[in-house]
ZAKOL-645843 format. One record per residue (C-alpha): residue number from 1; residue in three letters; chain; x, y, z. Coordinates in steps of 0.5 Angstrom, whole numbers, plus 2048, in hexadecimal, padded with zeros to 3 digits. Example, Ala and Ser with C-alpha at 12.3 -4.5 7.8 and 13.67 -1.06 7.14 Angstrom:
+------+------+-------+-----+-----+-----+
! resi ! resn ! chain !  px !  py !  pz !
+------+------+-------+-----+-----+-----+
!    1 !  Ala !     A ! 819 ! 7F7 ! 810 !
!    2 !  Ser !     A ! 81B ! 7FE ! 80E !
+------+------+-------+-----+-----+-----+
This chain:
+------+------+-------+-----+-----+-----+
! resi ! resn ! chain !  px !  py !  pz !
+------+------+-------+-----+-----+-----+
!    1 !  Met !     A ! 800 ! 800 ! 800 !
!    2 !  Ser !     A ! 806 ! 805 ! 800 !
!    3 !  Arg !     A ! 805 ! 808 ! 7FA !
!    4 !  Ala !     A ! 7FE ! 80A ! 7FC !
!    5 !  Glu !     A ! 800 ! 80C ! 802 !
!    6 !  Ala !     A ! 805 ! 811 ! 7FF !
!    7 !  Ala !     A ! 800 ! 814 ! 7FB !
!    8 !  Val !     A ! 7FB ! 814 ! 801 !
!    9 !  Leu !     A ! 800 ! 818 ! 805 !
!   10 !  Val !     A ! 801 ! 81D ! 7FF !
!   11 !  Gln !     A ! 7FA ! 81E ! 7FE !
!   12 !  Trp !     A ! 7F9 ! 820 ! 806 !
!   13 !  Gly !     A ! 7FF ! 825 ! 805 !
!   14 !  Lys !     A ! 7FC ! 828 ! 7FF !
!   15 !  Leu !     A ! 7F5 ! 829 ! 803 !
!   16 !  Trp !     A ! 7FA ! 82C ! 808 !
!   17 !  Leu !     A ! 7FD ! 830 ! 803 !
!   18 !  Ala !     A ! 7F6 ! 833 ! 800 !
!   19 !  His !     A ! 7F3 ! 834 ! 807 !
!   20 !  Met !     A ! 7F8 ! 837 ! 80B !
!   21 !  Trp !     A ! 7FE ! 83A ! 807 !
!   22 !  Ile !     A ! 7F9 ! 83C ! 801 !
!   23 !  Ser !     A ! 7F3 ! 83E ! 805 !
!   24 !  Gly !     A ! 7F4 ! 83E ! 80C !
!   25 !  Asn !     A ! 7EE ! 83A ! 80E !
!   26 !  Glu !     A ! 7F0 ! 838 ! 815 !
!   27 !  Ser !     A ! 7E9 ! 834 ! 816 !
!   28 !  Lys !     A ! 7EB ! 830 ! 810 !
!   29 !  Arg !     A ! 7F2 ! 82F ! 813 !
!   30 !  Asp !     A ! 7EF ! 82C ! 819 !
!   31 !  Glu !     A ! 7EB ! 827 ! 816 !
!   32 !  Leu !     A ! 7F1 ! 825 ! 812 !
!   33 !  Ile !     A ! 7F5 ! 824 ! 818 !
!   34 !  Lys !     A ! 7F0 ! 820 ! 81B !
!   35 !  His !     A ! 7EF ! 81C ! 814 !
!   36 !  Ile !     A ! 7F6 ! 81B ! 813 !
!   37 !  Asn !     A ! 7F7 ! 819 ! 81A !
!   38 !  Asp !     A ! 7F2 ! 813 ! 81A !
!   39 !  Gly !     A ! 7F6 ! 811 ! 814 !
!   40 !  Leu !     A ! 7FD ! 811 ! 817 !
!   41 !  Asn !     A ! 7FB ! 80E ! 81E !
!   42 !  Val !     A ! 7FC ! 807 ! 81B !
!   43 !  Ile !     A ! 804 ! 809 ! 81B !
!   44 !  Asn !     A ! 804 ! 80E ! 821 !
!   45 !  Phe !     A ! 805 ! 814 ! 81D !
!   46 !  Lys !     A ! 801 ! 81B ! 81E !
!   47 !  Ile !     A ! 801 ! 821 ! 81A !
!   48 !  Gly !     A ! 7FF ! 828 ! 81D !
!   49 !  Arg !     A ! 800 ! 82F ! 81C !
!   50 !  Gly !     A ! 807 ! 832 ! 81D !
!   51 !  Trp !     A ! 809 ! 839 ! 820 !
!   52 !  Gln !     A ! 807 ! 83C ! 81A !
!   53 !  Asn !     A ! 7FF ! 83B ! 819 !
!   54 !  Tyr !     A ! 800 ! 838 ! 812 !
!   55 !  Asp !     A ! 806 ! 834 ! 813 !
!   56 !  Pro !     A ! 805 ! 82C ! 814 !
!   57 !  Val !     A ! 809 ! 828 ! 819 !
!   58 !  Ile !     A ! 80A ! 821 ! 819 !
!   59 !  Arg !     A ! 80C ! 81D ! 81F !
!   60 !  Arg !     A ! 80C ! 816 ! 822 !
!   61 !  Ala !     A ! 807 ! 816 ! 828 !
!   62 !  Gly !     A ! 80A ! 818 ! 82E !
!   63 !  Ser !     A ! 811 ! 81B ! 82B !
!   64 !  Arg !     A ! 814 ! 821 ! 828 !
!   65 !  Pro !     A ! 814 ! 822 ! 820 !
!   66 !  Ser !     A ! 819 ! 81E ! 81C !
!   67 !  Thr !     A ! 81E ! 822 ! 818 !
!   68 !  Tyr !     A ! 821 ! 821 ! 811 !
!   69 !  Ala !     A ! 828 ! 821 ! 815 !
!   70 !  Gln !     A ! 826 ! 81B ! 81A !
!   71 !  Ile !     A ! 823 ! 817 ! 815 !
!   72 !  Ala !     A ! 829 ! 817 ! 810 !
!   73 !  Ser !     A ! 82D ! 816 ! 816 !
!   74 !  Trp !     A ! 829 ! 810 ! 818 !
!   75 !  Ala !     A ! 829 ! 80D ! 810 !
!   76 !  Ser !     A ! 831 ! 80F ! 80F !
!   77 !  Arg !     A ! 832 ! 80A ! 815 !
!   78 !  Gln !     A ! 82E ! 804 ! 812 !
!   79 !  Thr !     A ! 832 ! 7FF ! 80E !
!   80 !  Asn !     A ! 836 ! 801 ! 808 !
!   81 !  Ser !     A ! 835 ! 808 ! 80A !
!   82 !  Gly !     A ! 82D ! 808 ! 809 !
!   83 !  Arg !     A ! 82D ! 806 ! 802 !
!   84 !  Ala !     A ! 828 ! 800 ! 803 !
!   85 !  Val !     A ! 824 ! 805 ! 808 !
!   86 !  Ala !     A ! 823 ! 80A ! 802 !
!   87 !  Gln !     A ! 821 ! 804 ! 7FD !
!   88 !  Thr !     A ! 81C ! 802 ! 802 !
!   89 !  Phe !     A ! 819 ! 809 ! 803 !
!   90 !  Leu !     A ! 819 ! 80A ! 7FB !
!   91 !  Asn !     A ! 815 ! 803 ! 7FB !
!   92 !  Trp !     A ! 810 ! 806 ! 800 !
!   93 !  Ala !     A ! 80F ! 80C ! 7FB !
!   94 !  Ser !     A ! 80E ! 808 ! 7F5 !
!   95 !  Asp !     A ! 80B ! 801 ! 7F5 !
!   96 !  Asp !     A ! 807 ! 7FE ! 7FA !
!   97 !  Ala !     A ! 80C ! 7F9 ! 7FD !
!   98 !  Thr !     A ! 80C ! 7FC ! 804 !
!   99 !  Gly !     A ! 807 ! 800 ! 808 !
!  100 !  Leu !     A ! 809 ! 806 ! 80C !
!  101 !  Gln !     A ! 808 ! 802 ! 813 !
!  102 !  Asn !     A ! 80D ! 7FD ! 811 !
!  103 !  Leu !     A ! 813 ! 802 ! 810 !
!  104 !  Pro !     A ! 818 ! 804 ! 815 !
!  105 !  Thr !     A ! 815 ! 80A ! 819 !
!  106 !  Glu !     A ! 81A ! 80F ! 816 !
!  107 !  Leu !     A ! 818 ! 80D ! 80F !
!  108 !  Gln !     A ! 810 ! 80E ! 812 !
!  109 !  Asp !     A ! 812 ! 815 ! 814 !
!  110 !  Leu !     A ! 816 ! 816 ! 80E !
!  111 !  Ala !     A ! 810 ! 814 ! 80A !
!  112 !  Ile !     A ! 80B ! 818 ! 80D !
!  113 !  Ile !     A ! 80F ! 81E ! 80E !
!  114 !  Thr !     A ! 811 ! 81E ! 806 !
!  115 !  His !     A ! 80B ! 81C ! 803 !
!  116 !  Leu !     A ! 806 ! 820 ! 808 !
!  117 !  Ala !     A ! 809 ! 825 ! 80C !
!  118 !  Glu !     A ! 80E ! 828 ! 806 !
!  119 !  Val !     A ! 808 ! 827 ! 801 !
!  120 !  Ala !     A ! 804 ! 82B ! 806 !
!  121 !  Arg !     A ! 809 ! 831 ! 805 !
!  122 !  Gly !     A ! 809 ! 831 ! 7FE !
!  123 !  Tyr !     A ! 80F ! 82C ! 7FC !
!  124 !  Glu !     A ! 80B ! 826 ! 7F8 !
!  125 !  Ser !     A ! 810 ! 827 ! 7F2 !
!  126 !  Ala !     A ! 816 ! 826 ! 7F7 !
!  127 !  Leu !     A ! 814 ! 81F ! 7F8 !
!  128 !  Asp !     A ! 815 ! 81D ! 7F0 !
!  129 !  Gly !     A ! 81A ! 823 ! 7EF !
!  130 !  Gln !     A ! 81F ! 822 ! 7F5 !
!  131 !  Leu !     A ! 81D ! 81C ! 7FA !
!  132 !  Tyr !     A ! 81C ! 816 ! 7F6 !
!  133 !  Pro !     A ! 823 ! 818 ! 7F2 !
!  134 !  Leu !     A ! 826 ! 819 ! 7F8 !
!  135 !  Leu !     A ! 824 ! 812 ! 7FB !
!  136 !  Gln !     A ! 826 ! 80F ! 7F4 !
!  137 !  Ala !     A ! 82D ! 813 ! 7F5 !
!  138 !  Ile !     A ! 82E ! 810 ! 7FC !
!  139 !  Ile !     A ! 82C ! 809 ! 7F9 !
!  140 !  Thr !     A ! 832 ! 809 ! 7F4 !
!  141 !  Gly !     A ! 837 ! 80C ! 7F9 !
!  142 !  Ser !     A ! 837 ! 813 ! 7F5 !
!  143 !  Lys !     A ! 834 ! 817 ! 7FB !
!  144 !  Ala !     A ! 833 ! 815 ! 802 !
!  145 !  Trp !     A ! 82E ! 816 ! 807 !
!  146 !  Gly !     A ! 832 ! 81C ! 80A !
!  147 !  Asp !     A ! 830 ! 820 ! 803 !
!  148 !  Tyr !     A ! 829 ! 820 ! 805 !
!  149 !  Arg !     A ! 829 ! 828 ! 804 !
!  150 !  Asp !     A ! 829 ! 827 ! 7FD !
!  151 !  Phe !     A ! 821 ! 826 ! 7FF !
!  152 !  Ala !     A ! 81F ! 82D ! 7FF !
!  153 !  Pro !     A ! 81A ! 82C ! 804 !
!  154 !  Ser !     A ! 81F ! 82A ! 809 !
!  155 !  Leu !     A ! 822 ! 830 ! 80A !
!  156 !  Lys !     A ! 821 ! 834 ! 810 !
!  157 !  Tyr !     A ! 81E ! 83B ! 80F !
!  158 !  Ala !     A ! 825 ! 83F ! 810 !
!  159 !  Glu !     A ! 828 ! 83A ! 80B !
!  160 !  Asp !     A ! 823 ! 83B ! 806 !
!  161 !  Thr !     A ! 823 ! 843 ! 806 !
!  162 !  Lys !     A ! 82B ! 842 ! 805 !
!  163 !  Met !     A ! 82A ! 83E ! 7FE !
!  164 !  Asp !     A ! 82A ! 842 ! 7F8 !
!  165 !  Trp !     A ! 824 ! 83F ! 7F4 !
!  166 !  Ser !     A ! 826 ! 843 ! 7EE !
!  167 !  Glu !     A ! 82B ! 83E ! 7EB !
+------+------+-------+-----+-----+-----+
């Protein structure tokens, strides 16, 4: 069910984008939070609003949100510098072999962050344009998990504002 799960997460992200970033509809956001949390409950994750009213935050129930640096650090410590981990994630996103609940917690976190929260922030095109190519490069060994900043949504606000996007 994985490819379908990825599509559902992206759809939830698009709904958040439409109702919060575009129209600022807080009551719709609260409905979405309840609906999404009902779906994520099976794997013990929750979505909520961040310090900015329109910003979605994903976290494992009872814990702090994970960062890209934490996920990349975990992945790079896995066998063969995390190449198999990258393949597992790509398999989840592109076929129906592995369900979300069967992924390691760190990859569940990555899936929900990238396919829901980042899409909710307007980064849907970064999935095909940056994330999947980065994971392919990790699999082949031409990149490493430490190169996660090649995925633009992973940049923190201060890093993002320093970038020259005119190139």
